[in-house]
C-alpha positions as CSV (number, residue, x, y, z in Angstrom):
1,M,-5.7,10.5,19.7
2,E,-2.5,11.2,21.8
3,I,0.6,9.4,20.6
4,S,3.3,11.4,22.2
5,K,5.1,8.3,23.6
6,S,5.3,6.7,20.2
7,R,6.8,9.9,18.8
8,E,9.4,9.9,21.6
9,L,10.2,6.2,21.0
10,F,10.5,6.7,17.2
11,E,12.9,9.6,17.7
12,R,15.0,7.4,20.0
13,A,14.8,4.4,17.7
14,Q,16.2,6.3,14.7
15,K,19.4,6.9,16.6
16,T,20.3,3.2,16.7
17,I,18.0,1.4,14.2
18,P,18.0,2.2,10.4
19,G,14.9,4.2,9.8
20,G,13.8,3.5,13.4
21,V,12.3,0.1,12.5
22,N,13.4,-3.5,12.0
23,S,11.1,-4.1,9.0
24,P,10.6,-1.2,6.5
25,V,6.8,-1.2,6.1
26,R,6.5,-0.4,9.9
27,A,8.0,3.0,9.3
28,F,4.8,4.6,7.9
29,R,6.9,6.0,5.1
30,S,4.1,5.4,2.6
31,V,1.1,6.6,4.6
32,G,3.1,9.4,6.5
33,G,3.0,10.2,10.2
34,T,4.6,8.5,13.1
35,P,4.5,4.7,13.5
36,L,2.8,3.5,16.6
37,F,4.8,1.6,19.2
38,I,2.8,-1.2,20.6
39,N,2.9,-2.1,24.2
40,K,0.6,-5.1,24.4
41,A,-2.2,-7.0,22.6
42,R,-5.1,-9.2,23.6
43,G,-7.8,-10.8,21.6
44,S,-8.7,-8.5,18.7
45,Y,-7.0,-5.4,20.2
46,L,-3.7,-3.6,20.2
47,Y,-2.6,-1.1,22.8
48,D,0.1,1.5,22.0
49,A,2.6,3.1,24.3
50,N,0.1,5.8,25.3
51,G,-2.5,3.2,26.2
52,N,-4.7,3.8,23.1
53,K,-6.8,0.8,22.0
54,Y,-7.1,-0.3,18.4
55,I,-9.1,-3.0,16.6
56,D,-6.4,-4.9,14.8
57,Y,-6.5,-5.9,11.1
58,I,-2.9,-6.9,10.8
59,A,-2.8,-9.9,13.1
60,S,1.0,-9.7,13.1
61,W,0.7,-10.1,9.3
62,G,-1.4,-13.2,9.6
63,P,-0.3,-15.6,12.3
64,M,-2.6,-14.4,15.1
65,I,-5.5,-16.2,13.5
66,L,-7.0,-17.0,17.0
67,G,-6.4,-13.5,18.3
68,H,-3.6,-12.1,20.4
69,A,-2.4,-13.7,23.7
70,H,-4.6,-16.7,23.2
71,E,-4.8,-18.4,26.7
72,Q,-3.8,-21.9,25.6
73,V,-1.0,-20.7,23.4
74,I,0.5,-18.5,26.1
75,K,0.2,-21.2,28.7
76,A,2.0,-23.7,26.5
77,I,4.9,-21.3,25.8
78,Q,5.3,-20.4,29.5
79,E,5.4,-24.1,30.5
80,R,7.9,-25.0,27.8
81,A,10.2,-22.0,28.5
82,T,10.9,-23.4,32.0
83,L,12.7,-26.3,30.2
84,S,15.1,-23.9,28.4
85,T,14.6,-22.0,25.2
86,S,16.9,-23.9,22.8
87,Y,19.1,-27.0,22.6
88,G,20.7,-27.3,19.2
89,A,19.5,-30.9,19.2
90,P,16.4,-32.7,18.1
91,T,13.2,-32.7,20.2
92,E,10.0,-34.7,20.0
93,L,8.1,-31.4,19.4
94,E,9.7,-31.2,15.9
95,I,8.2,-34.6,15.1
96,E,4.8,-33.7,16.4
97,M,4.8,-30.5,14.3
98,A,5.9,-32.4,11.2
99,E,3.2,-35.0,11.8
100,L,0.5,-32.3,12.2
101,I,1.5,-30.6,9.0
102,T,1.7,-33.7,6.9
103,G,-1.5,-34.9,8.4
104,M,-3.4,-31.7,7.7
105,V,-2.0,-30.7,4.3
106,P,-2.5,-32.7,1.1
107,H,0.5,-33.6,-1.0
108,V,3.1,-32.9,1.7
109,D,5.2,-36.1,2.6
110,L,8.2,-34.5,4.3
111,V,8.7,-31.1,5.9
112,R,11.8,-29.2,7.1
113,M,11.6,-26.5,9.8
114,V,13.3,-23.2,9.3
115,N,13.1,-19.8,11.1
116,S,11.3,-17.5,8.7
117,G,9.2,-17.4,5.5
118,T,12.1,-15.9,3.7
119,E,14.3,-18.8,4.6
120,A,11.6,-21.3,3.7
121,C,11.1,-19.8,0.2
122,M,14.9,-19.4,-0.4
123,S,15.4,-23.1,0.6
124,A,12.6,-24.3,-1.5
125,V,14.0,-22.6,-4.6
126,R,17.5,-24.0,-3.9
127,L,15.9,-27.5,-3.6
128,A,14.0,-27.1,-6.9
129,R,17.3,-26.1,-8.6
130,G,19.1,-29.0,-7.1
131,F,16.3,-31.4,-8.0
132,T,16.0,-30.3,-11.6
133,G,19.6,-29.3,-12.4
134,R,18.2,-26.0,-13.8
135,N,19.0,-22.4,-12.8
136,K,16.1,-20.2,-13.7
137,I,12.9,-19.5,-11.6
138,L,9.7,-17.8,-12.6
139,K,7.9,-15.5,-10.2
140,F,5.1,-13.1,-10.5
141,E,5.2,-9.3,-10.4
142,G,4.0,-7.9,-7.1
143,H,4.5,-11.3,-5.3
144,Y,6.7,-11.2,-2.3
145,H,8.6,-14.3,-1.1
146,G,10.9,-12.7,1.4
147,H,14.1,-10.7,0.9
148,A,16.4,-13.3,-0.6
149,D,18.1,-11.9,-3.7
150,S,16.2,-13.6,-6.4
151,F,12.8,-12.6,-4.8
152,L,13.5,-8.9,-4.9
153,V,13.1,-8.7,-8.7
154,K,9.8,-7.0,-9.3
155,A,8.6,-7.8,-5.8
156,G,5.5,-6.3,-4.2
157,S,4.5,-5.2,-0.7
158,G,7.3,-3.3,1.0
159,L,9.2,-2.5,-2.1
160,A,6.1,-1.0,-3.7
161,T,5.3,0.8,-0.5
162,L,8.8,2.5,-0.6
163,E,8.7,2.9,-4.4
164,I,11.9,0.9,-4.8
165,Q,12.1,-0.2,-8.4
166,T,15.5,-1.9,-8.4
167,V,17.4,-3.1,-5.3
168,P,21.1,-2.4,-5.0
169,G,23.1,-5.5,-4.1
170,I,21.2,-7.8,-6.5
171,T,23.7,-9.1,-9.1
172,A,23.1,-9.2,-12.8
173,G,23.4,-13.0,-12.7
174,V,20.7,-13.3,-10.1
175,A,18.4,-11.0,-12.1
176,Q,19.0,-12.9,-15.3
177,D,18.0,-16.2,-13.6
178,T,14.8,-14.7,-12.3
179,L,12.0,-14.5,-14.8
180,T,8.8,-12.5,-14.0
181,A,5.3,-12.5,-15.4
182,P,2.1,-10.7,-14.5
183,F,-0.1,-12.6,-12.0
184,N,-3.3,-14.1,-13.6
185,N,-1.8,-13.9,-17.0
186,F,-1.2,-17.4,-18.2
187,P,-0.2,-16.6,-21.8
188,A,2.7,-14.6,-20.5
189,V,3.8,-17.6,-18.4
190,E,3.4,-19.9,-21.5
191,E,5.6,-17.5,-23.6
192,L,8.4,-17.5,-21.0
193,V,8.3,-21.3,-20.5
194,K,8.5,-21.7,-24.3
195,K,11.4,-19.2,-24.6
196,Y,13.4,-20.8,-21.8
197,S,12.4,-24.4,-22.4
198,G,14.4,-26.8,-20.3
199,E,16.0,-24.0,-18.2
200,I,13.3,-23.2,-15.6
201,A,13.6,-25.1,-12.3
202,A,10.6,-23.7,-10.5
203,I,7.5,-21.5,-10.7
204,I,6.9,-19.9,-7.3
205,V,3.5,-18.2,-6.7
206,E,1.4,-16.9,-3.9
207,P,-1.8,-18.9,-4.6
208,V,-3.8,-15.9,-3.2
209,A,-1.6,-12.8,-3.4
210,G,-1.3,-10.8,-0.2
211,N,1.5,-8.4,-1.0
212,M,-0.3,-6.1,-3.5
213,G,-3.4,-6.1,-1.4
214,C,-5.5,-9.3,-1.4
215,V,-5.6,-10.5,-5.0
216,P,-7.3,-13.9,-5.7
217,P,-6.3,-16.1,-8.6
218,S,-8.4,-15.9,-11.7
219,A,-10.5,-19.0,-12.7
220,G,-8.2,-21.6,-14.2
221,F,-4.9,-19.8,-13.7
222,L,-3.4,-22.0,-11.0
223,E,-4.7,-25.1,-12.9
224,S,-2.9,-23.9,-16.0
225,L,0.3,-23.5,-13.9
226,R,0.0,-27.0,-12.6
227,N,-0.5,-28.4,-16.1
228,I,2.5,-26.6,-17.7
229,C,4.7,-27.6,-14.8
230,D,3.8,-31.2,-15.3
231,Q,4.4,-30.9,-19.1
232,E,7.8,-29.2,-18.7
233,K,9.0,-31.0,-15.5
234,I,9.1,-27.7,-13.6
235,V,8.6,-27.7,-9.8
236,L,5.5,-25.7,-8.8
237,I,6.0,-24.0,-5.4
238,F,3.1,-22.5,-3.5
239,D,4.2,-19.8,-1.1
240,E,1.7,-20.3,1.7
241,V,3.5,-18.2,4.3
242,M,0.3,-16.1,4.4
243,T,-2.4,-18.6,3.3
244,G,-1.1,-21.8,5.0
245,F,-3.6,-22.9,7.7
246,R,-5.4,-19.6,7.3
247,L,-7.6,-20.3,4.3
248,A,-8.3,-23.9,5.4
249,P,-6.7,-26.6,7.5
250,G,-4.8,-27.7,4.4
251,G,-4.2,-24.2,3.2
252,A,-4.7,-23.0,-0.4
253,Q,-4.0,-26.5,-1.8
254,E,-7.1,-27.8,0.0
255,K,-9.2,-24.7,-0.5
256,L,-8.4,-24.4,-4.2
257,G,-7.9,-28.1,-5.0
258,I,-4.5,-27.6,-6.6
259,R,-1.5,-29.8,-6.0
260,A,1.8,-28.1,-5.5
261,D,5.2,-29.9,-5.6
262,L,6.7,-27.8,-2.7
263,V,4.9,-25.6,-0.2
264,T,6.4,-22.9,2.1
265,Y,5.0,-21.9,5.4
266,G,5.5,-19.4,8.2
267,K,3.2,-17.2,10.3
268,V,0.5,-19.5,11.8
269,I,2.8,-22.5,12.4
270,G,4.7,-20.5,15.0
271,G,1.7,-19.2,16.8
272,G,3.3,-15.7,16.5
273,L,6.9,-16.8,17.2
274,P,9.5,-16.7,14.4
275,V,9.3,-19.8,12.3
276,G,9.0,-21.2,8.8
277,A,8.9,-24.5,7.0
278,F,9.0,-26.0,3.6
279,G,7.7,-29.4,2.5
280,G,6.4,-31.4,-0.4
281,R,6.8,-34.6,-2.4
282,R,9.1,-37.2,-1.0
283,E,11.1,-37.6,-4.2
284,I,12.0,-33.9,-4.1
285,M,12.5,-33.5,-0.3
286,E,14.9,-36.4,-0.2
287,H,17.4,-34.3,-2.0
288,I,17.8,-32.1,1.1
289,A,20.8,-32.8,3.3
290,P,21.5,-35.1,5.1
291,L,19.6,-37.4,2.7
292,G,20.8,-35.5,-0.4
293,K,23.4,-33.0,-1.4
294,V,21.2,-29.8,-1.4
295,Y,22.5,-28.2,1.8
296,Q,20.2,-26.3,4.2
297,A,20.8,-25.9,7.9
298,G,19.8,-23.7,10.9
299,T,20.9,-23.7,14.5
300,L,17.5,-22.5,15.8
301,S,15.3,-24.5,13.3
302,G,12.6,-26.4,15.2
303,N,13.1,-24.1,18.2
304,P,11.0,-25.6,21.1
305,L,9.1,-22.4,22.0
306,A,8.1,-21.8,18.3
307,M,7.2,-25.5,18.0
308,I,4.9,-25.6,21.1
309,A,3.2,-22.4,20.1
310,G,2.6,-23.7,16.6
311,I,1.5,-27.1,17.7
312,T,-1.0,-25.6,20.1
313,T,-2.3,-23.3,17.4
314,L,-2.6,-25.9,14.8
315,K,-4.3,-28.4,17.2
316,I,-6.9,-25.8,18.0
317,L,-7.6,-25.2,14.3
318,K,-7.7,-28.9,13.5
319,E,-10.0,-29.7,16.4
320,N,-12.3,-26.7,15.7
321,P,-12.7,-26.5,11.9
322,S,-15.7,-24.2,12.4
323,I,-13.2,-21.4,13.0
324,Y,-12.7,-21.2,9.3
325,S,-16.4,-20.7,8.5
326,E,-16.6,-18.2,11.3
327,L,-13.7,-16.2,9.9
328,E,-15.1,-16.3,6.4
329,E,-18.5,-15.1,7.7
330,K,-16.9,-12.3,9.6
331,T,-14.9,-11.3,6.5
332,R,-18.0,-11.4,4.4
333,Y,-19.9,-9.3,6.9
334,L,-17.1,-6.7,6.9
335,H,-17.0,-6.7,3.1
336,S,-20.7,-6.1,2.9
337,G,-20.6,-3.3,5.4
338,L,-17.6,-1.6,3.8
339,D,-19.3,-1.9,0.4
340,E,-22.5,-0.3,1.7
341,V,-20.8,2.8,3.3
342,L,-18.2,3.3,0.4
343,K,-21.0,3.3,-2.2
344,K,-22.4,6.4,-0.6
345,Q,-19.1,8.4,-0.9
346,D,-19.2,8.8,-4.7
347,L,-15.6,7.7,-5.1
348,P,-14.1,4.8,-7.1
349,Y,-13.2,1.7,-5.1
350,T,-13.0,-2.0,-5.3
351,I,-12.9,-4.6,-2.5
352,N,-11.0,-7.9,-2.9
353,R,-11.7,-10.8,-0.5
354,F,-10.7,-14.4,-0.2
355,G,-11.3,-16.4,3.0
356,S,-10.2,-14.2,5.9
357,M,-8.1,-11.9,3.7
358,I,-9.5,-8.6,2.4
359,S,-8.3,-5.3,1.0
360,V,-9.9,-2.0,-0.1
361,H,-8.4,-0.5,-3.3
362,F,-9.4,3.1,-4.3
363,S,-9.8,2.4,-8.0
364,G,-12.7,2.0,-10.4
365,R,-10.9,-0.9,-12.1
366,P,-10.7,-4.5,-10.9
367,V,-7.4,-5.2,-9.1
368,K,-6.2,-8.5,-10.5
369,D,-2.4,-8.1,-10.8
370,F,0.4,-5.7,-9.8
371,E,-0.2,-3.3,-12.6
372,S,-3.8,-2.7,-11.6
373,A,-2.8,-2.6,-7.9
374,S,-0.1,0.0,-8.6
375,I,-2.4,2.6,-10.3
376,T,-4.9,2.8,-7.4
377,D,-5.3,6.1,-5.6
378,T,-2.7,5.6,-2.8
379,A,-3.1,9.2,-1.6
380,R,-6.8,8.5,-1.0
381,F,-5.8,5.3,0.8
382,N,-3.4,7.2,3.0
383,R,-6.1,9.6,4.1
384,F,-8.4,6.6,4.7
385,F,-5.7,4.9,6.8
386,H,-5.2,7.9,9.1
387,G,-8.9,8.5,9.3
388,M,-9.4,4.9,10.5
389,L,-6.4,5.1,12.8
390,E,-7.8,8.2,14.5
391,Q,-10.9,6.2,15.3
392,G,-9.0,3.3,16.7
393,I,-8.9,1.0,13.7
394,Y,-5.4,-0.4,12.9
395,L,-5.0,-1.3,9.2
396,P,-1.8,-2.3,7.4
397,P,0.2,1.0,6.8
398,S,0.3,0.4,3.0
399,A,-2.1,0.3,0.1
400,F,-0.2,-2.9,-1.0
401,E,-0.9,-5.2,1.9
402,S,-3.8,-7.5,2.7
403,W,-5.8,-7.1,5.8
404,F,-6.0,-10.2,8.0
405,L,-9.0,-11.0,10.3
406,N,-8.6,-12.9,13.5
407,N,-11.3,-15.0,15.1
408,A,-11.4,-12.9,18.3
409,L,-13.0,-10.1,16.3
410,S,-16.6,-9.6,17.4
411,I,-19.6,-8.3,15.4
412,R,-19.3,-5.2,17.5
413,D,-15.7,-4.7,16.4
414,L,-16.7,-5.2,12.8
415,D,-19.6,-2.7,13.1
416,E,-17.2,-0.1,14.7
417,T,-14.9,-0.7,11.8
418,I,-17.7,-0.1,9.2
419,E,-18.8,3.0,11.0
420,A,-15.3,4.3,11.1
421,A,-14.9,3.6,7.4
422,A,-17.9,5.8,6.6
423,Q,-16.2,8.8,8.2
424,A,-12.7,8.0,7.0
425,A,-13.8,7.7,3.4
426,S,-15.4,11.1,3.5
427,S,-12.3,12.9,4.6
């Protein structure tokens, strides 16, 4: 497949952009080769600078749940843009978005708009500290909550991809206030909570991990987190930047039946435009300025273009709940097909799936936490990635990222993906 224009653009980009990219995982450092520069996308397909077409399993890392350039979303953005792109003042759209979120998601009374998932998670942790008067937080190894300082202690995803163990610029004080435990290991959580009794403000968790591949929670794990947070008066934060409105209309809280105190969002609620939000119980959210003293602000928060794109997307999902069962069935179909062809290759592998998230790990062991994810055969994954790319299948360029399905994918797309996997796995 000819990618000469992407090579030219990458060489040009490296002269003015660090590493040639504006987000590290895009650089293909882990898998090798030249990152593709995308020119356009429609439905389930991406088109690169050379005009090559790819079946997309990144979906802009989750938000394009309806497919790229969805007609209703694009039309709404275009119409709204004629009224200007930002005001720095409130709009009715912000109210409509908040009403949609609180109406669709259980246990969310108030919601504050921000501009990214990182900002949402950072603000939720600050709020939890302000609410409890405590300083420490507990996160899980391999979980990624954005690039705020405290989240980069034993984070997954991009850091694992680039083999960064410690991040320069993170102070000792921040590191000391950030406790980490293995995902799906409640005894380790229990031990830390006991050791730092009365000091932990929040436990933040991806209810379904997506930054070490797709890793679902073990039976009873999230329930145990809920119970210990209730007992110790710790704020339980669900990072639903990936899972929110993707797993169900009410996200992981609805799908898994677990109540969080605060929830963070991004991705889908912007319909592909930059956006984030955090929300939760009224008694906690009322500590945010201007009601309380926990300060958080943003000039572009509630941007009208992001709001209308998100509102349009959420309304489609709310009015067409069958989208979720369709996505799950497509993901199940892909899982079954991949399983069938990989079994024939006589190589160790495991496939994790939850809802419309899925990942292939080249390992004979179950992948249930960051330790088991990190010892998979990444060299084999890299060969698999390039084998798929050569056949027009665009996977996340890292063994530590979940794949995301979009509802524009057809059975024919899935069959082509399965056929490509048979060849890619044999290389």
